N, C-alpha and C positions, 0 to 999 in steps of 0.2 A: 181448356178446363172442362167444357162440356163433354168432350170425348172421354176424359178421365172419369167423370161422374157417371156417365153411361156405362163405362166399362165396370166399375165397382158395383153398380146396380145390377148389371147382368151377372157378375160374379156372385153376388149375394143371392139373386133369385135362382140362378141355375145350378149352383154348386153348394154354397154355404149353408143355406137353409134346408134344402132337401137332405144334405149329408147329415146335419144335426138331428133332423126329425127321424131319419132312418136309424141313427145311432140309439136314440132314445127308445124307438119302437122295438128294437131287437133285443134290448136288455132290461126293460122296465119290469118285466115279471121276475126276473132274476133278482133285481135290486129289492123289490117288494118281499120276496121270499127271504132274503138276507135280513131285512128289517124285522119280519115277523119272528124269524129265528132269534134275533137279538132281544126282542120284546118277551119272547118266551122264557128266556134265561133269567128272569127276575127271582129275587129271594123268596123262599117259601115253597117253591115247587120241588117235587122229588127229582133227584138227578136222572132217574130212569125215565121220567117224562121229557126231560130236556133232551136226553139222548135220542129218544124216540122221535121227538120233534125235528131233531137234525137229521135223522134218517129219512123222515117223510118228506122234508123240504128237499134234500138232496136227491131222492128219487124222482120227485116231480120235476126238478131242475134238469136232471139227466134226460128225462122223457122229452121235456120241451126242446132240448138242443140236438139229442142223438136218436130219439124214438127207439126203435128195435135194436139199434146198435149199442144201447146201454148194457145190453146183456154181458158184453165183453168186460166192462168195468165190474159188474156184479161177480163174474166168474173169477176175475183177478183177485177181488176182495175176499171170496171164499177161499181161494188157493192160498193167499197170504195168511189168513187166520188159521187155516188148517195146519200150514207149515209151522206157525208160531206155537200153536197149541200142542202139536206132536212133539215139538222139540223144546218145551218149556223147561225141562230139566237139564238141558245142556247149556254149555257157556259160549258156544260158537254158532248161535242162531243165525247171525248176520250172513255167515258164509253159505249155509244151507238155503236160506231164503232168498239171497242174491242169486244163486245159481238156479233155483226154481223159477224166479222171475224172469231171468235171462232166457231160459228154455221156453217159457210161455211166450215172451215177446217175439223170439225168433219164429216159433211155430205160427203165430198169427199175424206176422208182419205184413203179409200180402192182402189180408182181407178184414182186419179189424181196425178201429180207430186207434189213435195214438194214446196209449195207456201209460205213458212214461211217467207222468206226475203222480198217479195213483201207485205206481210201482215203487216210486221213491218214498212215498208215505209208508208203505209196508216195510221197506228195507231200512228207512231211518228208525222206525219204532224197534226193529230187531237190534240195530246198533245201540239204541237207548237202553234196551234190556240188557245187553251184554256189558254195557258200561255202568249198569245199575242206576242211571238217571231215571228210569222208570223201573219201579221195584218188582212188579208182576205183570203178567200178560193180562191185558183188559179182558173183561168178559165180552161175549159176542155183540151185545147191544153197544157197549162203549166203543169197541173196535169199529163197528159198522158206522156209528155216528161220526167218528173221526175220519174215515176213509171218504164218507159221503157229506162231509161238512159242507153246507151250501155256499159258504163263502169262498171256498176253494175248488169246489167240485167240478166247475166248468172251466174257468180260465186259470186255475191255480191261484197264487203261488203255493209252493210247499210250506207247510207249517208243521212245527213239531206236535207231537201228542200232548206234551205239557202245555204248549200254548192253547191248544183246543180245550183242555180241561180248565184252564184258567177263564177262558171265554164262557164256557158252559157254567161254571160255578160262581163267577163274580160278575156282578151287574154294574156296568160303568157307562150309563148314558150321561155323558157330560158335554159341555160346550166344546171342549177340545176335540172330543170324539166326533162331533157334528162338523166342526171346522175342518178336521183332517179328511173326512169323507167328502166334504163340499170341495176343497181345494183339488183332491185327486180327481174328482168327476169333472171339474172344469178342465183341468189338464187333459183328461181323457178326450173330451169333446174337441178341444183345440187341436190336439194331435190328429184326431181323425179328419177334421176340416183341412189341415195342411196337407195330410196325405192324399186326400182325394182332389184338392183344388190347386196343388202346387203346379201343375202343368199350365195353368192360367198365367202364372206369374214368372216362371223361370225361363222358358224356351218357346218361342213363337215360330221359330224357323228351323229347319232341319240342317241349316248351314253350319252351325256349331254342334258338332258331335259330342264334345265333352260337356257342354251345357246339358244336352239331352241325357247323357249318362249320369251327370249330377242330379238331374231331376228324377230319374229312376231311383238313385240311391237314397235321395231324401224322402221320396214317397215310401219306399221300403222301410227306411228307418222309422219314419213317423207311424206307419202301420204297426210296428212293433212297440213304439212308445204308447200308442193308443191301447194296445192290449195290456201293456205293463201298467199303466195308470188305471185301467179298468180292473185289473187284478187287486191294485191297491183299494179301489172303491169297494168292491164286493167284500174283500177280507175285512176291511175296517168296519163297513156297515154291519157285518156279521158279528163283530166283537173281537176280532184278533188283530194284533199289530202294535201293542203297547208294551213299554218297559216300566217298571215300577222300582222306585228308590224311596224306601220308607212309605210315606203317604203321598208322595209326588208321582203322579201317573203321567207318562209322556207318550203320546201317540206318534211314533216315529218309523213306521213301516216304509221301506224303500224298496221297490221292485226294479226300477230302472233309474239310471241317472243320465238324462239327456245330454247335458253339456259335456260330460266325460266322453261321449262318442262324437258329438258334433264339433267340439274343440278339443279334441284329444291330444294328450302329450305323447302318447305311444300306442302301438297296437295292443299292448297288454290290456288297456282299458276297454277295448272292444270285447275282450273275452269276459271280463269281471263286471261289466256294467249292465248286463241284461239278466233278468230273472234272478236277481241278487240272492234271495233267500235260498233257492234251490242250489245255486252254484256255491254259496257259502257253506251249506251242509256237505256237498261233495268235497270241497276243499278242506274242511275241518277233518274229514275222515281219511284224507290221502296225504295229509302234510307230512307224515312219517316217511313217505317215499322220497322226500327231498323237494327243493324248490321247483326246479324246472319239471320233473316228473309230475309233480302236483298240478302245475300250471297246465301241462299237456292233457292230463285226466280231466281237469275242469273245462278245457277248451273242447274236448270230445263230448262232454256232457252238454255244453252250450250248443254244440252243433246238432246233437240228437234232439235237444228240446226245441230248436228252431227249424228242424227239417232241412238242414243244410246238405247239399249234395256233395259228393265225394270230391270232385274235381275243384269245386268252388272252395270247399274246406281245406283242400291241399294247398291251393295258392295262398289263401289267407294265412295257414299255419306257417308256410314257408316264409312269406314276408314278415310275419311276427317273429320268427326265430332270427332271421338275418338281421333285421333292424335291432334286435335286442342285444345279440351278440357283438354287432358292430359298435353299438354305443358303449357296451362294457369294454371292449378293446380300446376305444378312444379315451375312455375315462381312465383306464390303466396307464395309458402313455402320457397323456397331458394333464391328468388329475383335475378335470372340470366337472361340475355337477350336471351331468347330461345322461344319467341312467333312465331306464324306462319308467321307473317310479321316482317321483320327486324326492330328493334327499331331505332328510331331516336337518334342522338348523345346526345341530352339532356334528355334522358329517366331517369326515377327514379329508375331503377334497381340497386342494389348495385354491382353486378358482371356483367361486361361487356366483358372484354378482357382476362379473365383467361383462361388457357388451357383446364380446365375441362368444361367450357362453350362452347368452340368451339367443344369439343368432344361430348357434348350432341346434338348440332345442327348438327353435322356431322351424328351422329346416327340417328336422325330423318329424315334427308335427305336420308340416306341409306334405311330407313324404307319405305319412300315414293317411292323411285325407285323400291324397292322390290315389292310393291303393284302394281305399273304400269306394271312391268314385268309380274306378275302373271295374271293381267288382259289382258295383251298383248298376252298371250298364246292362247286367244280365236280367235284372228284375224288371222286365218289360210287361206292362199290363196286357199286351196283345197275346202273350203266351201263358198267362197266369193260370187259366183253367188247366191247360196242358200240363203246366209245372205241378199243379196240385195232384194230378193223377199219376204222372210218370217221372217227376224230377225234372231238373234242367237238363235238356237234351244237349249232348256234346256239340252237335252241329250248330245249334244256336250259339253256344258259348264261343266257338271258333269264328262265327260270323261277326258277332258282336266285338270280340277282341281284336280281330283282323281290322275292323273298321277304325279302331283306335291304334293301329299299328303295333299292337302288342307291347304297348309302352310299359305297363307295370311289370311284364315279364322281363323286359330289358333292363329296367331299373333294378329289379331283384339280381339280375346276372351282373350288373355293374357293381352293386354293392358286395356281391360275393367276391368278385375280383379285387375290389379295393380291400376287402377284409383280408384277403390272402396276401396282398402286397405289404400290409403293415403288420401282419402276424409275426 
């Protein structure tokens, strides 16, 4: 018992407390800026003053985190507004602006910060203008206030121009608002602690390579959960993230769904449970392409937003596709509720709650977790700095996957053979 107490004391002193302290030190100024921006948007002030306050807070936040590199965001903002203004009388602004943004991103890919989220803001505004959701091109102050809105300028998530306008024009300092922020902030800190301290709890010996791979996967996942809940915190604190039904205001912003990934039903949830507002906007604009193409586009957007390497993304996409089509084929043959997405209560499948149906779903869930653990073996803290600069080196991937006997690749191959046999 004394050994356990000493272990947890050491864990708290050497990891939990320093991690929590560093988390607060890194973002307290940003949180303060978000709160000041929210307090500035009280009734009685001119809208231009509120937009100007949003611009000032956003600029200061950009300088705190990016310093001179913030110029790339400002150039992109100027480019987006110029494209919208010059094409304000045309009905296909989204095509021209999207092409312009793509060229800008490709030209600066090697030497500028990731401006994907700011690009999404500009392109989504163009889509809203074409759909008449936004009636006219905002003036330069309104547009800059939206692009540099302090609640989303650093960690995102994407929010629509209409949501930004509601946050600027409507003052909603309520207990529900404070509760939403507090819960998101606590989740943020917990995820940060788990990400940094998981190595103390999961694997103390290199004997079990799969436990070490699972440790790397969990650490990587919770780093992303930390960022996701931090996005919720800053966005809600700045006043965005509510829906209103008559006089009932509900703060319901969701950026990440942790349980959908850790206890996932299928690989589809891996694609749709990260950075939810951004991916929901992408999916909304590409649904006309069809279900599977829209999922592929959404998956690609997710990969871009999370900096995923090509070979890692290819393996994830292949496993996602094969498991999905295999479930569809088995469902067509035996008529059980085993599709990638949970069936509604009134579905047409003959077998819904039988024990063997639950067994098949659990098997596919275990396979999905197995794939994520296999991929998680690449996210090793020893190469994190190298990965940030050069991407995940192919030699490192080959080494890690060979240590695990290429198990996930063999499983994908076996699924492919089985699918061909029952086709």
